[in-house]
Each structure stands twice: as structure tokens, then as C-alpha cells.
C-alpha positions as CSV (number, residue, x, y, z in Angstrom):
1,M,0.0,0.0,0.0
2,N,1.3,3.5,-0.9
3,L,0.3,6.3,1.4
4,E,0.9,10.1,1.2
5,N,-0.1,13.0,3.5
6,Y,-3.0,15.2,2.3
7,D,-1.6,18.8,1.8
8,D,-4.5,20.5,3.6
9,Q,-6.2,18.1,5.8
10,D,-5.5,15.3,8.3
11,G,-5.3,11.7,7.1
12,M,-3.6,10.1,4.2
13,K,-4.3,9.3,0.5
14,A,-4.0,5.6,-0.2
15,W,-3.2,3.5,-3.2
16,L,-3.7,-0.2,-3.1
17,S,-1.8,-3.0,-4.7
18,E,-3.7,-5.5,-6.8
19,Q,-3.4,-8.0,-3.9
20,E,-4.8,-5.4,-1.5
21,V,-7.6,-4.7,-3.9
22,Q,-8.5,-8.5,-3.9
23,Q,-8.2,-8.6,-0.1
24,L,-10.7,-5.8,0.2
25,L,-13.1,-7.3,-2.4
26,D,-13.0,-10.5,-0.5
27,Q,-14.4,-8.8,2.5
28,F,-17.7,-8.5,0.8
29,D,-19.9,-11.6,0.5
30,D,-23.1,-9.5,-0.2
31,T,-23.5,-9.1,-4.0
32,E,-24.9,-5.5,-3.7
33,K,-21.8,-4.4,-1.5
34,R,-19.2,-6.2,-3.8
35,I,-20.7,-4.6,-6.8
36,A,-20.5,-1.1,-5.1
37,V,-16.8,-1.5,-4.2
38,S,-15.9,-3.0,-7.6
39,L,-17.6,-0.2,-9.5
40,A,-15.2,2.2,-7.6
41,V,-12.0,0.2,-7.8
42,R,-12.4,-1.5,-11.2
43,C,-14.2,1.3,-13.1
44,G,-13.1,4.4,-11.2
45,L,-16.5,5.6,-10.1
46,R,-17.1,8.2,-7.5
47,S,-19.4,7.2,-4.7
48,A,-22.4,9.2,-6.0
49,E,-21.9,7.6,-9.3
50,V,-21.9,4.0,-7.9
51,L,-25.4,4.7,-6.6
52,D,-26.6,5.7,-10.2
53,I,-25.5,2.5,-12.0
54,A,-28.1,0.2,-13.5
55,P,-27.9,-3.0,-15.4
56,E,-28.8,-1.1,-18.6
57,H,-25.5,1.0,-18.3
58,V,-23.4,-1.9,-19.2
59,V,-23.1,-1.8,-23.0
60,D,-21.0,-3.5,-25.8
61,T,-19.3,-1.0,-27.9
62,D,-16.5,-1.1,-30.6
63,A,-14.2,-0.3,-27.7
64,G,-15.3,-3.4,-25.8
65,T,-17.7,-3.7,-22.9
66,M,-18.1,-0.3,-21.3
67,L,-20.0,1.2,-18.4
68,R,-22.0,4.3,-19.3
69,V,-21.9,7.0,-16.5
70,W,-24.7,9.2,-17.6
71,Q,-24.3,12.0,-15.1
72,S,-20.9,12.4,-13.6
73,A,-21.3,13.2,-9.8
74,K,-18.9,16.0,-10.0
75,T,-19.1,17.5,-13.6
76,G,-22.5,16.4,-14.7
77,E,-20.8,15.1,-18.0
78,Y,-21.5,11.8,-19.6
79,R,-18.6,9.4,-20.1
80,E,-17.9,5.7,-20.8
81,T,-15.4,3.7,-18.9
82,P,-14.2,0.2,-19.4
83,I,-15.7,-2.6,-17.1
84,P,-14.1,-5.8,-16.4
85,P,-15.9,-8.9,-18.0
86,N,-16.7,-10.6,-14.6
87,L,-18.2,-7.4,-13.2
88,A,-20.1,-6.8,-16.4
89,T,-21.5,-10.4,-16.3
90,T,-22.4,-10.0,-12.6
91,I,-24.3,-6.8,-13.2
92,R,-26.2,-8.3,-16.2
93,T,-27.1,-11.4,-14.2
94,V,-28.4,-9.3,-11.3
95,G,-30.4,-7.4,-13.9
96,D,-31.8,-10.6,-15.4
97,V,-32.9,-12.2,-12.1
98,R,-34.4,-9.3,-10.0
99,E,-37.8,-7.9,-10.4
100,E,-36.8,-4.3,-10.8
101,P,-36.5,-2.6,-14.3
102,T,-33.0,-2.7,-15.9
103,D,-32.8,1.1,-15.3
104,A,-33.2,0.7,-11.6
105,P,-30.0,1.4,-9.7
106,L,-28.1,-1.7,-8.6
107,V,-27.0,-0.2,-5.3
108,D,-30.0,0.9,-3.1
109,S,-28.0,2.9,-0.5
110,T,-26.5,6.3,0.2
111,T,-22.9,7.6,0.1
112,R,-22.9,7.5,3.9
113,T,-23.7,3.8,3.8
114,L,-20.9,3.1,1.3
115,R,-18.5,4.8,3.8
116,R,-19.8,2.5,6.5
117,W,-19.4,-0.6,4.4
118,M,-15.8,0.5,3.7
119,D,-15.1,1.5,7.3
120,R,-16.2,-1.9,8.4
121,A,-14.2,-3.8,5.8
122,T,-11.0,-1.8,6.3
123,S,-11.3,-2.2,10.1
124,D,-11.4,-5.9,9.7
125,L,-8.5,-5.8,7.3
126,L,-6.5,-3.7,9.8
127,E,-7.2,-6.3,12.4
128,E,-6.5,-9.3,10.2
129,T,-3.3,-7.9,8.7
130,G,-2.0,-5.5,11.2
131,D,-1.2,-3.0,8.4
132,D,-2.0,0.4,9.8
133,G,-2.5,1.7,6.3
134,W,-6.0,0.2,6.1
135,Q,-7.2,2.9,8.6
136,F,-6.8,5.5,5.9
137,V,-8.5,3.7,3.0
138,G,-11.9,5.1,1.9
139,M,-14.1,5.0,-1.2
140,H,-12.3,7.7,-3.0
141,D,-8.9,5.9,-2.6
142,L,-10.5,3.2,-4.7
143,R,-10.8,5.7,-7.7
144,R,-7.3,6.9,-7.0
145,T,-6.1,3.2,-7.0
146,W,-7.9,2.6,-10.3
147,A,-6.4,5.6,-12.1
148,T,-2.8,4.8,-10.8
149,S,-3.1,1.1,-11.7
150,L,-4.0,2.1,-15.3
151,R,-1.0,4.5,-15.6
152,S,1.3,1.9,-14.1
153,A,0.1,-0.4,-16.8
154,D,1.1,2.1,-19.4
155,V,-2.4,3.2,-20.4
156,D,-2.2,6.6,-22.0
157,A,-2.8,9.4,-19.5
158,M,-5.3,11.1,-21.7
159,V,-7.2,7.9,-22.0
160,V,-7.3,7.5,-18.3
161,C,-8.5,11.1,-18.1
162,D,-11.3,10.4,-20.6
163,W,-12.4,7.2,-18.7
164,G,-12.3,8.9,-15.4
165,G,-14.0,12.1,-16.4
166,W,-11.1,14.5,-15.7
167,D,-11.2,17.5,-17.9
168,D,-7.5,18.1,-17.8
169,L,-4.3,16.2,-17.3
170,Q,-3.1,18.5,-14.5
171,T,-6.0,17.7,-12.2
172,F,-5.4,14.1,-12.8
173,L,-1.7,14.4,-12.0
174,D,-2.1,16.7,-9.1
175,H,-4.7,14.6,-7.2
176,Y,-5.0,11.1,-8.5
177,R,-1.7,9.8,-9.8
178,G,0.3,8.5,-6.9
179,T,3.6,6.7,-6.7
180,H,3.7,3.7,-9.0
181,T,1.9,0.6,-8.1
182,P,4.0,-2.0,-6.1
183,E,3.7,-4.3,-9.1
184,A,5.2,-1.5,-11.3
185,Q,7.9,-0.8,-8.9
186,L,8.8,-4.4,-8.6
187,R,8.9,-4.8,-12.4
188,E,11.3,-1.8,-12.7
189,R,13.4,-3.2,-9.7
190,E,13.9,-6.3,-11.6
191,K,15.8,-4.4,-14.3
192,V,18.5,-3.6,-11.9
193,D,20.8,-6.5,-10.8
194,W,21.9,-5.0,-7.5
195,L,18.4,-4.2,-6.2
């Protein structure tokens, strides 16, 4: 886990490794909760955006399976972001088996409830792992982790901005890009014999 102090508030920004992302997702047995957290960490959605996603927002396009975010929580803009195949399948399956229409949101909750779910999961992980970094991980850190993971995998920064709904590269660089993921750092270390 990478941590960095906030410039103007208490606490720390957090970026999770892929192993830590999986540890977090494994904390959620409930499908609704797992979908909510997955939408943040695998699609880069903000908390309020997570609450608006419905099964009909998963679409197949020429760019692959995408998630349509009709009204960005922050900018009010439309955007599309890639969605992993297993998450797309889960969302489509939930849409097929539930009685609500396909335009009904998947997560029937509030942003406050999302924070409580995360607090419970990260408290459990802190206790299980002894890693004090878990106390700082919140919903927005999942979006931060998503963006940095894409950049560490050499996805073009402007494409990351487009998928994440950032109007300019500087905002992304100032607030979301952290140090490289542990996986990227390990890959780079392996290039040096004496490390």
C-alpha cells in the first residue's frame, strides 16, 4: 500500500496494490456491496456515481464492454469507462434475475452507507493484517487506485482522463496519480541486478 499525506487536511491518501484490492473485495460476501466497491476500484467511479449505475448501463461497444456514466457526480458530464468482464457479467445477471426494471440502480443505498461498508471492511483488514494503512482507505482511494493502476500499466494518461472524467491532465496528475503501483515498482526493480 502506498500512502501520502494530504496537503491541507488530516489523514492520508492511499493507493492499493492488486493483492490489497483483492483482499478488500474478498471482505464483501453480499453481492450489492461487492458490486459497489468493484464499481469504484475496477471502473473508477465516485461514490455518488456508484449509486446511479443500473444494469442497462453496461453496453457492448466497438471499444469493448463499457459502463455508461450518464451524469458524472462532479461534472454532470457523460462518459464511458471500461468494465471488467466478470463485473459486467455479474451486473447483467443481477439485472436478469431481479424484479426491478433494468434502469433501476443496482446499489440501493447512500454515500454515507458506502462509507460505513468501507469502514467495516477496512477495520477488519486492519485487524487481520496488522497493516495500519487500512485505517486510511476510503471509497475515493479506490478511484485513486484505479487511475494509478491504469497509468502503471502504461495506459495513455489522456485515455485515463477520458475514462475517469477528468477535464485536464493536470487535475489528474495533482490529485489522483500516486507513486507507481507496487507491481510496477517490482517490475522496474527487476531491471537492476543489485536491487
